[in-house]
C-alpha positions as CSV (number, residue, x, y, z in Angstrom):
1,M,125.9,71.9,98.6
2,P,124.2,72.9,95.2
3,P,122.7,69.4,94.8
4,I,120.9,69.7,98.1
5,A,120.1,73.4,98.0
6,G,118.9,73.2,94.4
7,T,120.7,76.5,93.5
8,P,124.3,77.4,92.6
9,T,124.6,79.6,95.8
10,C,122.6,79.8,99.0
11,Q,119.4,81.8,98.5
12,L,118.5,82.0,102.2
13,H,119.0,85.0,104.5
14,H,121.1,84.3,107.6
15,L,121.1,86.1,110.9
16,G,123.2,84.8,113.8
17,Y,126.0,85.0,116.3
18,S,129.5,83.5,115.6
19,I,130.9,81.7,118.6
20,S,134.2,80.6,117.1
21,G,136.0,80.0,113.8
22,F,136.4,82.2,110.8
23,M,133.9,82.3,107.9
24,H,134.4,84.1,104.6
25,V,131.4,85.0,102.5
26,V,131.1,86.1,98.9
27,T,127.7,87.4,97.7
28,D,126.3,87.0,94.2
29,D,127.0,90.6,93.4
30,G,130.7,90.3,94.4
31,Q,130.7,91.7,97.9
32,E,132.9,89.9,100.5
33,L,132.3,89.5,104.2
34,D,134.5,88.1,107.0
35,I,132.7,86.7,110.0
36,L,135.0,86.7,113.0
37,P,134.4,85.0,116.4
38,D,132.2,86.7,119.0
39,S,130.3,88.8,116.4
40,V,126.7,89.2,115.2
41,Y,126.3,88.7,111.5
42,E,123.8,89.1,108.7
43,I,124.3,87.4,105.3
44,P,121.9,88.3,102.5
45,S,120.4,85.6,100.2
46,G,122.5,84.8,97.2
47,H,126.0,83.9,98.5
48,D,128.7,81.3,98.9
49,A,130.7,80.8,102.1
50,W,133.5,78.7,103.5
51,V,135.5,78.2,106.7
52,V,139.0,79.7,106.7
53,G,141.7,77.9,108.7
54,D,141.4,74.7,110.8
55,E,139.2,75.9,113.6
56,P,135.5,74.8,113.1
57,W,133.0,77.5,112.7
58,V,130.5,77.3,115.5
59,T,127.5,79.6,115.3
60,L,124.0,80.3,116.7
61,E,121.5,81.2,114.0
62,W,118.1,82.8,114.4
63,T,117.0,82.4,110.8
64,S,117.7,79.9,108.0
65,A,120.1,77.5,109.5
66,R,117.5,74.8,110.2
67,V,116.3,74.7,106.6
68,F,119.5,75.1,104.6
69,G,121.1,71.8,103.7
70,V,118.0,69.7,104.4
71,A,117.9,67.0,101.7
72,A,114.8,66.7,99.5
73,D,113.8,63.4,101.2
74,G,114.2,64.9,104.7
75,P,111.3,65.8,106.9
76,G,109.3,69.0,106.3
77,E,110.7,72.1,108.0
78,R,108.7,75.1,109.2
79,I,110.1,78.6,108.6
80,L,108.9,82.2,108.6
81,A,108.6,83.3,105.0
82,T,106.8,85.8,102.7
83,V,104.5,84.2,100.2
84,L,103.6,85.8,96.8
85,F,100.7,84.8,94.5
86,T,100.2,86.4,91.1
87,D,97.4,85.9,88.7
88,I,96.5,87.2,85.2
89,V,93.3,89.2,85.2
90,D,90.6,88.0,82.7
91,S,92.9,85.2,81.4
92,T,90.1,83.1,80.0
93,K,88.7,86.0,78.0
94,R,92.2,86.8,76.6
95,A,92.7,83.2,75.7
96,V,89.5,83.1,73.8
97,E,90.3,86.3,72.0
98,L,93.8,85.2,71.0
99,G,93.3,81.5,70.3
100,D,95.3,78.6,71.6
101,E,98.6,79.2,69.8
102,R,98.9,83.0,70.4
103,W,97.8,82.5,74.0
104,K,100.4,79.8,74.5
105,E,103.1,82.1,73.1
106,L,101.9,85.0,75.3
107,L,101.9,82.8,78.4
108,G,105.5,81.8,77.6
109,R,106.6,85.4,77.5
110,H,104.6,86.0,80.7
111,D,106.4,83.2,82.5
112,A,109.8,84.5,81.3
113,H,109.1,88.0,82.6
114,V,108.0,86.7,86.0
115,R,111.0,84.4,86.4
116,R,113.3,87.3,85.5
117,Q,111.9,89.3,88.4
118,L,111.9,86.4,90.8
119,E,115.6,86.0,90.1
120,R,116.2,89.7,90.4
121,F,114.6,89.8,93.9
122,H,115.8,86.4,95.0
123,G,112.4,84.8,95.1
124,R,111.9,81.1,95.0
125,E,109.4,79.8,92.5
126,V,107.2,77.0,93.9
127,N,104.9,76.4,90.9
128,T,102.8,78.0,88.3
129,T,99.0,78.0,88.3
130,G,98.6,78.2,84.5
131,D,98.1,81.9,84.5
132,G,100.0,82.8,87.7
133,F,102.8,82.0,90.0
134,L,103.4,81.0,93.6
135,A,106.7,82.0,95.1
136,W,108.3,82.7,98.5
137,F,110.9,85.1,99.8
138,D,113.0,85.6,102.9
139,G,111.7,89.2,103.4
140,P,108.4,91.0,102.8
141,A,109.9,94.2,101.3
142,R,111.6,92.2,98.6
143,A,108.4,90.3,97.8
144,I,106.5,93.5,97.5
145,R,109.0,95.1,95.2
146,C,109.1,91.9,93.1
147,A,105.3,91.9,92.8
148,T,105.2,95.5,91.6
149,A,108.0,94.9,89.1
150,I,106.1,91.9,87.7
151,R,103.0,94.0,87.4
152,D,104.9,96.8,85.6
153,A,106.8,94.4,83.3
154,L,103.7,92.5,82.2
155,R,101.8,95.7,81.3
156,G,104.3,95.9,78.4
157,L,102.8,92.7,77.1
158,G,99.3,94.1,77.5
159,L,98.6,91.9,80.5
160,E,97.1,93.1,83.8
161,V,97.9,91.0,86.9
162,R,96.8,91.0,90.5
163,A,99.1,89.9,93.4
164,G,98.8,89.0,97.0
165,V,101.6,89.0,99.7
166,H,101.4,87.6,103.2
167,T,104.1,86.6,105.8
168,G,103.7,83.6,108.1
169,E,105.0,80.2,108.8
170,I,105.2,77.8,105.9
171,E,106.3,74.1,105.7
172,L,109.0,73.3,103.2
173,R,108.7,69.8,101.7
174,D,110.6,68.8,98.6
175,D,109.8,71.5,96.0
176,D,106.5,72.5,97.6
177,I,105.3,74.7,100.4
178,S,102.2,74.4,102.6
179,G,100.5,75.9,105.6
180,I,97.9,78.5,106.6
181,A,100.2,81.3,105.3
182,V,100.0,79.9,101.8
183,H,96.1,79.8,101.9
184,V,96.0,83.4,103.3
185,A,98.3,84.7,100.6
186,A,96.1,83.1,97.9
187,R,93.0,84.7,99.4
188,V,94.8,88.1,99.6
189,A,95.6,87.8,95.9
190,A,92.0,86.9,95.0
191,A,90.8,90.0,96.7
192,A,93.1,92.3,94.6
193,A,91.8,94.4,91.7
194,A,93.4,94.4,88.3
195,G,96.9,95.9,88.6
196,E,96.8,95.9,92.4
197,V,99.3,94.4,94.8
198,L,97.5,93.6,98.1
199,V,99.3,92.8,101.3
200,S,98.1,91.7,104.8
201,R,98.4,93.9,107.9
202,I,101.4,91.9,109.2
203,V,103.3,92.7,106.0
204,V,102.7,96.4,106.5
205,D,104.0,96.2,110.1
206,L,107.1,94.2,109.1
207,V,108.2,96.7,106.4
208,A,107.8,99.9,108.5
209,G,110.7,102.2,107.6
210,S,111.2,100.7,104.2
211,G,109.8,103.6,102.3
212,L,106.9,101.6,100.9
213,G,103.4,103.2,101.1
214,F,100.0,101.6,101.5
215,T,96.3,102.4,101.3
216,A,93.9,100.6,103.6
217,R,91.4,98.3,101.8
218,G,89.4,97.4,104.9
219,E,88.8,94.2,106.8
220,H,88.1,90.9,105.0
221,A,86.8,87.5,106.0
222,F,88.5,84.6,104.2
223,K,86.6,81.3,103.7
224,G,88.2,78.6,105.8
225,V,90.5,81.0,107.7
226,P,89.3,82.4,111.1
227,G,89.2,86.1,111.9
228,E,89.1,89.3,110.0
229,W,92.1,90.2,107.9
230,G,93.1,93.8,107.3
231,L,94.3,94.3,103.7
232,F,96.4,97.2,102.2
233,A,97.2,98.1,98.6
234,V,100.7,99.0,97.7
235,E,101.0,102.6,96.5
236,G,102.9,103.6,93.4
């Protein structure tokens, strides 16, 4: 499965109902889970799993099953995901101040910090934008915590970033993602101030009870996207 998934273990979140068969799951942090017949299950991202015994494992899944195991040359698949954009504030000014070589070195350290946090919070890097990152997650709370961790880590390098988070349907195709949700996330990030993590209203609704706090930043109109979008800044 790694050659198809592109990762050593499955990085998708699964929620479903086991009809028959016996599945054993081992997560990346060493926890083990047995999924028995006639049971509802939830498997976090970052895991390996295999069928125990000769009876086939038959399941009905509400999330992730239709995208895991799709080969790179297969058709695009639409899934519900949380998209994160990050961007270095005043990057052009810093590049001029530092010069090409020192700026290139600082960008390399920036990229390493961001990738460390993406790995920590099980985010999937899509691409870099020169001075920022595009990534997606299987849950909004995890994306928010990753964004704030990136912001805090990069302050140690003397860099301020802005970040935007939005949840919606995206299309997976090869190593890229597309869809209105991606455009909205980019516009949310562009509306953020230095050091700010902005999220859309739907993200706030989805993480109710998570302990995350938000401050309203008003309604915004995004070019090319219909309607007004309520934005909220992550507190703390």
